[in-house]
BASEMAR-98259 format. One record per residue: residue in one letter; y, z, x of N, C-alpha, C in turn. Coordinates in Angstrom, 2 decimals, decimal comma. Layout:
<site rest="A" n_north="Y" n_up="Z" n_east="X" ca_north="Y" ca_up="Z" ca_east="X" c_north="Y" c_up="Z" c_east="X"/>
...
END
This chain:
<site rest="X" n_north="-51,94" n_up="-6,64" n_east="8,27" ca_north="-51,04" ca_up="-5,98" ca_east="9,01" c_north="-50,87" c_up="-4,55" c_east="7,60"/>
<site rest="X" n_north="-50,93" n_up="-3,40" n_east="8,09" ca_north="-50,85" ca_up="-2,59" ca_east="7,39" c_north="-49,21" c_up="-1,89" c_east="7,14"/>
<site rest="X" n_north="-49,17" n_up="-1,09" n_east="5,95" ca_north="-47,89" ca_up="-0,68" ca_east="5,48" c_north="-47,72" c_up="0,89" c_east="7,09"/>
<site rest="X" n_north="-48,31" n_up="0,99" n_east="7,63" ca_north="-48,15" ca_up="1,96" ca_east="8,35" c_north="-47,89" c_up="2,17" c_east="10,29"/>
<site rest="X" n_north="-47,14" n_up="2,26" n_east="10,59" ca_north="-46,99" ca_up="2,47" ca_east="12,14" c_north="-47,81" c_up="3,44" c_east="12,85"/>
<site rest="X" n_north="-48,39" n_up="2,98" n_east="13,97" ca_north="-49,47" ca_up="3,75" ca_east="14,24" c_north="-48,86" c_up="3,87" c_east="16,11"/>
<site rest="X" n_north="-48,79" n_up="5,04" n_east="16,14" ca_north="-48,19" ca_up="5,40" ca_east="17,67" c_north="-49,35" c_up="6,32" c_east="18,59"/>
<site rest="X" n_north="-49,35" n_up="6,21" n_east="19,67" ca_north="-50,22" ca_up="6,78" ca_east="20,48" c_north="-50,32" c_up="7,92" c_east="20,22"/>
<site rest="X" n_north="-51,51" n_up="8,59" n_east="19,73" ca_north="-51,79" ca_up="10,44" ca_east="20,32" c_north="-50,94" c_up="11,06" c_east="18,67"/>
<site rest="X" n_north="-50,06" n_up="10,19" n_east="17,67" ca_north="-49,43" ca_up="10,49" ca_east="16,79" c_north="-49,91" c_up="10,28" c_east="15,12"/>
<site rest="X" n_north="-49,57" n_up="10,91" n_east="14,68" ca_north="-49,99" ca_up="10,92" ca_east="12,96" c_north="-49,21" c_up="9,07" c_east="12,92"/>
<site rest="X" n_north="-50,33" n_up="8,50" n_east="11,55" ca_north="-49,68" ca_up="7,52" ca_east="11,37" c_north="-48,20" c_up="7,05" c_east="10,17"/>
<site rest="X" n_north="-47,48" n_up="6,83" n_east="10,34" ca_north="-45,71" ca_up="6,81" ca_east="9,70" c_north="-45,78" c_up="6,24" c_east="8,54"/>
<site rest="X" n_north="-45,74" n_up="6,43" n_east="7,60" ca_north="-45,17" ca_up="5,52" ca_east="6,38" c_north="-43,91" c_up="4,50" c_east="6,19"/>
<site rest="X" n_north="-43,97" n_up="3,41" n_east="6,25" ca_north="-42,57" ca_up="3,14" ca_east="6,20" c_north="-42,10" c_up="3,40" c_east="5,11"/>
<site rest="X" n_north="-42,63" n_up="3,49" n_east="3,61" ca_north="-41,72" ca_up="4,11" ca_east="2,75" c_north="-41,21" c_up="5,56" c_east="3,14"/>
<site rest="X" n_north="-41,47" n_up="6,31" n_east="3,70" ca_north="-40,82" ca_up="7,58" ca_east="3,82" c_north="-39,86" c_up="7,38" c_east="4,68"/>
<site rest="X" n_north="-39,65" n_up="6,22" n_east="5,68" ca_north="-38,48" ca_up="6,15" ca_east="6,53" c_north="-37,68" c_up="4,91" c_east="5,94"/>
<site rest="X" n_north="-37,91" n_up="3,97" n_east="5,34" ca_north="-36,46" ca_up="3,15" ca_east="4,92" c_north="-35,95" c_up="3,54" c_east="3,45"/>
<site rest="X" n_north="-34,81" n_up="3,44" n_east="3,88" ca_north="-33,67" ca_up="4,10" ca_east="2,54" c_north="-34,46" c_up="2,98" c_east="1,14"/>
<site rest="X" n_north="-34,45" n_up="3,78" n_east="0,18" ca_north="-34,67" ca_up="3,44" ca_east="-1,39" c_north="-33,42" c_up="2,94" c_east="-1,91"/>
<site rest="X" n_north="-33,35" n_up="2,13" n_east="-2,85" ca_north="-32,34" ca_up="1,63" ca_east="-3,84" c_north="-31,14" c_up="2,98" c_east="-3,77"/>
<site rest="X" n_north="-32,16" n_up="3,89" n_east="-4,82" ca_north="-31,05" ca_up="4,98" ca_east="-5,19" c_north="-30,44" c_up="5,83" c_east="-4,15"/>
<site rest="X" n_north="-31,24" n_up="5,83" n_east="-2,90" ca_north="-30,63" ca_up="6,57" ca_east="-1,69" c_north="-29,31" c_up="5,49" c_east="-1,26"/>
<site rest="X" n_north="-29,76" n_up="4,58" n_east="-1,22" ca_north="-28,59" ca_up="3,73" ca_east="-0,53" c_north="-27,47" c_up="3,67" c_east="-1,51"/>
<site rest="X" n_north="-27,81" n_up="3,48" n_east="-2,83" ca_north="-26,38" ca_up="3,38" ca_east="-4,10" c_north="-25,83" c_up="4,92" c_east="-3,92"/>
<site rest="X" n_north="-26,63" n_up="5,81" n_east="-3,99" ca_north="-25,84" ca_up="7,33" ca_east="-3,47" c_north="-24,90" c_up="7,04" c_east="-2,24"/>
<site rest="X" n_north="-25,51" n_up="6,64" n_east="-1,20" ca_north="-24,63" ca_up="6,82" ca_east="-0,07" c_north="-23,69" c_up="5,71" c_east="0,08"/>
<site rest="X" n_north="-23,54" n_up="4,44" n_east="-0,69" ca_north="-22,34" ca_up="4,15" ca_east="-1,27" c_north="-21,35" c_up="4,62" c_east="-1,95"/>
<site rest="X" n_north="-22,14" n_up="5,29" n_east="-2,90" ca_north="-20,96" ca_up="5,94" ca_east="-3,93" c_north="-20,33" c_up="7,42" c_east="-3,32"/>
<site rest="X" n_north="-21,13" n_up="7,66" n_east="-2,24" ca_north="-20,37" ca_up="8,93" ca_east="-1,71" c_north="-19,36" c_up="8,39" c_east="-0,54"/>
<site rest="X" n_north="-19,69" n_up="7,54" n_east="0,13" ca_north="-18,49" ca_up="6,65" ca_east="0,87" c_north="-17,31" c_up="6,31" c_east="0,25"/>
<site rest="X" n_north="-17,73" n_up="5,58" n_east="-1,13" ca_north="-16,33" ca_up="5,46" ca_east="-1,91" c_north="-15,60" c_up="6,47" c_east="-2,51"/>
<site rest="X" n_north="-16,52" n_up="7,78" n_east="-2,41" ca_north="-15,31" ca_up="8,60" ca_east="-2,77" c_north="-14,73" c_up="9,49" c_east="-2,15"/>
<site rest="X" n_north="-15,01" n_up="9,35" n_east="-0,80" ca_north="-14,70" ca_up="10,13" ca_east="0,49" c_north="-13,49" c_up="9,23" c_east="0,70"/>
<site rest="X" n_north="-13,41" n_up="7,61" n_east="0,58" ca_north="-12,41" ca_up="6,76" ca_east="0,74" c_north="-11,42" c_up="6,84" c_east="0,27"/>
<site rest="X" n_north="-11,84" n_up="7,30" n_east="-1,28" ca_north="-10,52" ca_up="7,55" ca_east="-2,36" c_north="-10,00" c_up="9,09" c_east="-2,52"/>
<site rest="X" n_north="-10,72" n_up="9,80" n_east="-1,49" ca_north="-10,12" ca_up="10,87" ca_east="-1,66" c_north="-9,13" c_up="11,01" c_east="-0,56"/>
<site rest="X" n_north="-9,56" n_up="10,47" n_east="0,69" ca_north="-8,65" ca_up="10,03" ca_east="1,89" c_north="-7,36" c_up="8,91" c_east="1,51"/>
<site rest="X" n_north="-7,65" n_up="8,27" n_east="0,33" ca_north="-6,40" ca_up="7,38" ca_east="0,16" c_north="-5,70" c_up="7,80" c_east="-1,03"/>
<site rest="X" n_north="-5,93" n_up="9,13" n_east="-1,75" ca_north="-5,26" ca_up="9,35" ca_east="-2,85" c_north="-4,06" c_up="9,77" c_east="-2,53"/>
<site rest="X" n_north="-3,64" n_up="10,62" n_east="-1,80" ca_north="-1,93" ca_up="10,99" ca_east="-1,17" c_north="-1,21" c_up="9,88" c_east="-1,21"/>
<site rest="X" n_north="-1,74" n_up="8,71" n_east="-0,62" ca_north="-1,10" ca_up="7,62" ca_east="-0,18" c_north="-0,79" c_up="6,75" c_east="-1,63"/>
<site rest="X" n_north="-1,63" n_up="6,78" n_east="-2,36" ca_north="-1,42" ca_up="6,07" ca_east="-3,64" c_north="-0,36" c_up="6,31" c_east="-4,96"/>
<site rest="X" n_north="-0,72" n_up="8,27" n_east="-4,36" ca_north="0,28" ca_up="8,70" ca_east="-4,98" c_north="1,50" c_up="8,64" c_east="-4,60"/>
<site rest="X" n_north="1,87" n_up="8,82" n_east="-3,33" ca_north="2,87" ca_up="8,36" ca_east="-2,64" c_north="3,94" c_up="6,93" c_east="-3,27"/>
<site rest="X" n_north="3,05" n_up="6,14" n_east="-3,22" ca_north="3,48" ca_up="4,83" ca_east="-3,52" c_north="4,13" c_up="4,60" c_east="-4,91"/>
<site rest="X" n_north="2,90" n_up="5,25" n_east="-6,22" ca_north="3,63" ca_up="5,56" ca_east="-7,42" c_north="5,02" c_up="6,00" c_east="-7,60"/>
<site rest="X" n_north="5,08" n_up="7,56" n_east="-6,81" ca_north="6,13" ca_up="8,21" ca_east="-6,12" c_north="7,80" c_up="7,67" c_east="-5,97"/>
<site rest="X" n_north="7,43" n_up="6,69" n_east="-5,13" ca_north="7,96" ca_up="5,78" ca_east="-4,61" c_north="8,74" c_up="4,69" c_east="-5,32"/>
<site rest="X" n_north="7,90" n_up="3,96" n_east="-6,20" ca_north="7,92" ca_up="2,74" ca_east="-6,72" c_north="8,83" c_up="3,47" c_east="-8,38"/>
<site rest="X" n_north="8,48" n_up="4,70" n_east="-8,63" ca_north="9,24" ca_up="4,76" ca_east="-9,95" c_north="10,34" c_up="4,70" c_east="-10,42"/>
<site rest="X" n_north="11,65" n_up="5,20" n_east="-9,29" ca_north="12,85" ca_up="4,36" ca_east="-9,87" c_north="13,04" c_up="3,36" c_east="-9,67"/>
<site rest="X" n_north="12,38" n_up="2,70" n_east="-9,19" ca_north="12,76" ca_up="0,71" ca_east="-8,93" c_north="12,26" c_up="0,68" c_east="-10,34"/>
<site rest="X" n_north="11,04" n_up="1,03" n_east="-10,86" ca_north="10,18" ca_up="0,60" ca_east="-12,06" c_north="11,15" c_up="0,95" c_east="-13,14"/>
<site rest="X" n_north="11,73" n_up="2,35" n_east="-13,24" ca_north="12,53" ca_up="2,53" ca_east="-14,17" c_north="13,97" c_up="2,19" c_east="-14,06"/>
<site rest="X" n_north="14,59" n_up="1,59" n_east="-13,21" ca_north="15,59" ca_up="0,58" ca_east="-13,23" c_north="15,18" c_up="-0,46" c_east="-13,51"/>
<site rest="X" n_north="14,11" n_up="-1,20" n_east="-13,38" ca_north="14,10" ca_up="-2,59" ca_east="-13,88" c_north="13,72" c_up="-2,55" c_east="-15,33"/>
<site rest="X" n_north="12,97" n_up="-1,70" n_east="-16,08" ca_north="12,68" ca_up="-1,37" ca_east="-17,11" c_north="14,13" c_up="-1,42" c_east="-17,95"/>
<site rest="X" n_north="14,83" n_up="-0,29" n_east="-17,39" ca_north="16,41" ca_up="-0,13" ca_east="-18,01" c_north="17,00" c_up="-1,61" c_east="-18,32"/>
<site rest="X" n_north="16,99" n_up="-2,39" n_east="-17,05" ca_north="17,92" ca_up="-3,78" ca_east="-16,90" c_north="16,95" c_up="-4,67" c_east="-17,99"/>
<site rest="X" n_north="15,72" n_up="-4,22" n_east="-18,02" ca_north="14,97" ca_up="-5,39" ca_east="-19,27" c_north="15,38" c_up="-5,04" c_east="-20,33"/>
<site rest="X" n_north="15,68" n_up="-4,18" n_east="-20,97" ca_north="15,74" ca_up="-3,53" ca_east="-22,45" c_north="17,38" c_up="-3,92" c_east="-22,26"/>
<site rest="X" n_north="18,09" n_up="-3,22" n_east="-21,69" ca_north="19,46" ca_up="-3,59" ca_east="-22,01" c_north="19,83" c_up="-4,76" c_east="-21,74"/>
<site rest="X" n_north="19,38" n_up="-5,53" n_east="-20,92" ca_north="19,63" ca_up="-7,57" ca_east="-21,05" c_north="19,09" c_up="-7,95" c_east="-22,87"/>
<site rest="X" n_north="17,87" n_up="-7,48" n_east="-22,91" ca_north="17,49" ca_up="-7,92" ca_east="-24,14" c_north="18,62" c_up="-7,74" c_east="-25,13"/>
<site rest="X" n_north="19,25" n_up="-6,28" n_east="-25,28" ca_north="19,97" ca_up="-5,93" ca_east="-26,14" c_north="21,38" c_up="-6,38" c_east="-25,69"/>
<site rest="X" n_north="21,71" n_up="-6,97" n_east="-24,84" ca_north="23,00" ca_up="-7,29" ca_east="-24,38" c_north="23,21" c_up="-9,03" c_east="-24,63"/>
<site rest="X" n_north="21,99" n_up="-9,72" n_east="-24,89" ca_north="21,93" ca_up="-11,01" ca_east="-25,22" c_north="21,96" c_up="-11,08" c_east="-26,48"/>
<site rest="X" n_north="21,55" n_up="-9,90" n_east="-27,27" ca_north="21,55" ca_up="-10,54" ca_east="-28,76" c_north="22,86" c_up="-10,35" c_east="-29,56"/>
<site rest="X" n_north="23,82" n_up="-9,73" n_east="-28,58" ca_north="25,48" ca_up="-9,70" ca_east="-29,00" c_north="26,01" c_up="-11,28" c_east="-28,55"/>
<site rest="X" n_north="26,65" n_up="-11,73" n_east="-29,51" ca_north="27,27" ca_up="-13,01" ca_east="-29,37" c_north="28,47" c_up="-13,00" c_east="-28,13"/>
<site rest="X" n_north="29,37" n_up="-12,08" n_east="-28,33" ca_north="30,24" ca_up="-11,97" ca_east="-27,11" c_north="29,82" c_up="-11,56" c_east="-26,09"/>
<site rest="X" n_north="28,54" n_up="-10,57" n_east="-25,83" ca_north="28,15" ca_up="-10,16" ca_east="-24,31" c_north="27,46" c_up="-11,40" c_east="-23,89"/>
<site rest="X" n_north="26,90" n_up="-12,20" n_east="-24,32" ca_north="26,19" ca_up="-13,26" ca_east="-24,41" c_north="26,86" c_up="-14,37" c_east="-23,69"/>
<site rest="X" n_north="28,28" n_up="-14,52" n_east="-24,68" ca_north="29,26" ca_up="-16,12" ca_east="-23,58" c_north="29,78" c_up="-15,16" c_east="-22,29"/>
<site rest="X" n_north="30,02" n_up="-13,86" n_east="-22,72" ca_north="30,39" ca_up="-13,28" ca_east="-21,12" c_north="29,94" c_up="-13,12" c_east="-20,02"/>
<site rest="X" n_north="28,35" n_up="-13,00" n_east="-20,25" ca_north="27,21" ca_up="-13,65" ca_east="-19,48" c_north="27,29" c_up="-14,87" c_east="-18,52"/>
<site rest="X" n_north="27,50" n_up="-16,01" n_east="-19,88" ca_north="27,25" ca_up="-16,99" ca_east="-19,20" c_north="28,77" c_up="-17,24" c_east="-18,62"/>
<site rest="X" n_north="29,89" n_up="-16,86" n_east="-18,72" ca_north="30,94" ca_up="-17,02" ca_east="-18,00" c_north="30,84" c_up="-16,20" c_east="-16,50"/>
<site rest="X" n_north="30,25" n_up="-14,89" n_east="-16,35" ca_north="30,05" ca_up="-14,30" ca_east="-15,16" c_north="28,93" c_up="-15,42" c_east="-14,21"/>
<site rest="X" n_north="28,21" n_up="-15,69" n_east="-14,58" ca_north="27,13" ca_up="-16,80" ca_east="-14,58" c_north="27,77" c_up="-17,97" c_east="-13,66"/>
<site rest="X" n_north="28,71" n_up="-18,40" n_east="-14,77" ca_north="29,46" ca_up="-19,62" ca_east="-13,97" c_north="30,31" c_up="-19,07" c_east="-12,88"/>
<site rest="X" n_north="31,12" n_up="-18,18" n_east="-12,70" ca_north="31,99" ca_up="-17,42" ca_east="-11,60" c_north="30,89" c_up="-17,46" c_east="-10,79"/>
<site rest="X" n_north="29,81" n_up="-16,88" n_east="-10,54" ca_north="28,80" ca_up="-16,52" ca_east="-9,72" c_north="28,33" c_up="-17,86" c_east="-8,80"/>
<site rest="X" n_north="27,99" n_up="-18,71" n_east="-9,45" ca_north="27,81" ca_up="-19,98" ca_east="-9,17" c_north="28,72" c_up="-20,96" c_east="-8,32"/>
<site rest="X" n_north="29,98" n_up="-20,50" n_east="-8,83" ca_north="31,27" ca_up="-21,37" ca_east="-8,32" c_north="31,67" c_up="-20,53" c_east="-6,98"/>
<site rest="X" n_north="31,51" n_up="-19,06" n_east="-6,83" ca_north="31,49" ca_up="-18,56" ca_east="-5,41" c_north="30,55" c_up="-18,77" c_east="-4,62"/>
<site rest="X" n_north="28,82" n_up="-18,94" n_east="-5,36" ca_north="27,85" ca_up="-19,30" ca_east="-4,02" c_north="27,78" c_up="-20,62" c_east="-3,67"/>
<site rest="X" n_north="28,38" n_up="-21,55" n_east="-4,23" ca_north="28,22" ca_up="-22,79" ca_east="-4,04" c_north="28,44" c_up="-23,36" c_east="-2,70"/>
<site rest="X" n_north="29,48" n_up="-22,55" n_east="-1,66" ca_north="29,52" ca_up="-23,22" ca_east="-0,55" c_north="28,58" c_up="-22,51" c_east="0,17"/>
<site rest="X" n_north="28,34" n_up="-21,13" n_east="0,07" ca_north="27,30" ca_up="-20,91" ca_east="0,57" c_north="26,10" c_up="-21,87" c_east="0,62"/>
<site rest="X" n_north="25,64" n_up="-22,33" n_east="-0,89" ca_north="24,29" ca_up="-23,04" ca_east="-0,82" c_north="24,51" c_up="-24,10" c_east="-0,17"/>
<site rest="X" n_north="25,40" n_up="-24,97" n_east="-0,42" ca_north="26,11" ca_up="-25,97" ca_east="0,83" c_north="26,09" c_up="-25,74" c_east="2,49"/>
<site rest="X" n_north="26,11" n_up="-24,99" n_east="2,73" ca_north="26,01" ca_up="-24,53" ca_east="3,83" c_north="24,36" c_up="-24,61" c_east="4,44"/>
<site rest="X" n_north="24,01" n_up="-23,67" n_east="3,64" ca_north="22,59" ca_up="-23,74" ca_east="3,64" c_north="21,82" c_up="-25,01" c_east="4,12"/>
<site rest="X" n_north="22,08" n_up="-25,87" n_east="2,81" ca_north="21,49" ca_up="-27,03" ca_east="2,75" c_north="22,44" c_up="-28,21" c_east="4,19"/>
<site rest="X" n_north="23,29" n_up="-28,11" n_east="4,69" ca_north="23,99" ca_up="-28,70" ca_east="5,60" c_north="23,09" c_up="-28,26" c_east="6,89"/>
<site rest="X" n_north="22,58" n_up="-26,65" n_east="7,32" ca_north="22,20" ca_up="-26,34" ca_east="8,44" c_north="20,81" c_up="-26,54" c_east="8,68"/>
<site rest="X" n_north="19,84" n_up="-26,79" n_east="7,20" ca_north="18,14" ca_up="-27,14" ca_east="7,08" c_north="17,63" c_up="-28,42" c_east="6,81"/>
<site rest="X" n_north="18,84" n_up="-29,23" n_east="6,15" ca_north="17,86" ca_up="-30,40" ca_east="6,23" c_north="18,23" c_up="-31,06" c_east="6,96"/>
<site rest="X" n_north="18,97" n_up="-31,19" n_east="8,26" ca_north="18,34" ca_up="-31,99" ca_east="9,62" c_north="17,29" c_up="-31,65" c_east="10,41"/>
<site rest="X" n_north="16,63" n_up="-30,13" n_east="10,13" ca_north="15,50" ca_up="-29,59" ca_east="10,34" c_north="14,25" c_up="-30,33" c_east="9,90"/>
<site rest="X" n_north="14,70" n_up="-29,97" n_east="8,45" ca_north="13,65" ca_up="-30,68" ca_east="7,77" c_north="13,31" c_up="-32,34" c_east="7,86"/>
<site rest="X" n_north="14,36" n_up="-33,01" n_east="7,83" ca_north="14,30" ca_up="-34,34" ca_east="7,71" c_north="13,58" c_up="-34,69" c_east="9,25"/>
<site rest="X" n_north="14,19" n_up="-33,69" n_east="10,51" ca_north="13,56" ca_up="-33,96" ca_east="11,77" c_north="11,65" c_up="-33,99" c_east="11,32"/>
<site rest="X" n_north="11,19" n_up="-32,83" n_east="10,80" ca_north="9,85" ca_up="-32,65" ca_east="10,75" c_north="9,22" c_up="-33,93" c_east="9,60"/>
<site rest="X" n_north="10,02" n_up="-33,91" n_east="8,86" ca_north="9,43" ca_up="-35,32" ca_east="7,98" c_north="9,08" c_up="-36,29" c_east="9,05"/>
<site rest="X" n_north="10,12" n_up="-36,68" n_east="9,75" ca_north="10,17" ca_up="-37,80" ca_east="10,58" c_north="8,74" c_up="-37,67" c_east="11,65"/>
<site rest="X" n_north="8,60" n_up="-36,51" n_east="12,15" ca_north="7,59" ca_up="-36,38" ca_east="13,34" c_north="5,98" c_up="-36,29" c_east="12,26"/>
<site rest="X" n_north="6,30" n_up="-35,80" n_east="11,12" ca_north="4,84" ca_up="-36,00" ca_east="10,38" c_north="4,31" c_up="-37,32" c_east="9,91"/>
<site rest="X" n_north="5,59" n_up="-38,06" n_east="9,76" ca_north="4,97" ca_up="-39,65" ca_east="9,37" c_north="4,68" c_up="-40,22" c_east="10,51"/>
<site rest="X" n_north="5,44" n_up="-39,94" n_east="11,88" ca_north="5,14" ca_up="-40,06" ca_east="13,32" c_north="3,34" c_up="-40,03" c_east="13,35"/>
<site rest="X" n_north="3,30" n_up="-38,61" n_east="13,28" ca_north="1,85" ca_up="-38,20" ca_east="13,29" c_north="0,74" c_up="-38,94" c_east="12,34"/>
<site rest="X" n_north="1,44" n_up="-39,19" n_east="11,07" ca_north="0,17" ca_up="-39,75" ca_east="10,31" c_north="-0,15" c_up="-41,29" c_east="10,99"/>
<site rest="X" n_north="1,18" n_up="-41,75" n_east="11,31" ca_north="0,92" ca_up="-43,21" ca_east="11,61" c_north="-0,24" c_up="-43,00" c_east="13,25"/>
<site rest="X" n_north="0,19" n_up="-42,38" n_east="14,21" ca_north="-0,20" ca_up="-42,45" ca_east="15,41" c_north="-2,20" c_up="-41,87" c_east="15,18"/>
<site rest="X" n_north="-2,27" n_up="-41,34" n_east="14,09" ca_north="-3,53" ca_up="-40,65" ca_east="13,48" c_north="-4,43" c_up="-42,28" c_east="12,90"/>
<site rest="X" n_north="-3,35" n_up="-42,94" n_east="12,17" ca_north="-3,78" ca_up="-44,36" ca_east="11,54" c_north="-4,75" c_up="-44,90" c_east="12,48"/>
END
């Protein structure tokens, strides 16, 4: 079999002229990538612009926290605030446990029953 395609009454066509080469395929892929980046660029910029205040506040909190921990009096004050916060949150944490543990227990019993059934 040859490399050409013969059709009735027409000149033979060389497959090398029809099929894309590696270079043209790579150029087409590069063009598609560039067009996609061109279309996505405004949205990427919008995400950066929207995230900038949050990143700035997080960095400010991080640097301030590191400086605050170095001060002994402030460190003790933070420990006291943590204890008070845990004291206030304890009833809510207990409520969450009281509500979710029956559901979790029922799911574990159902799982054990399913494993026993499959065995």
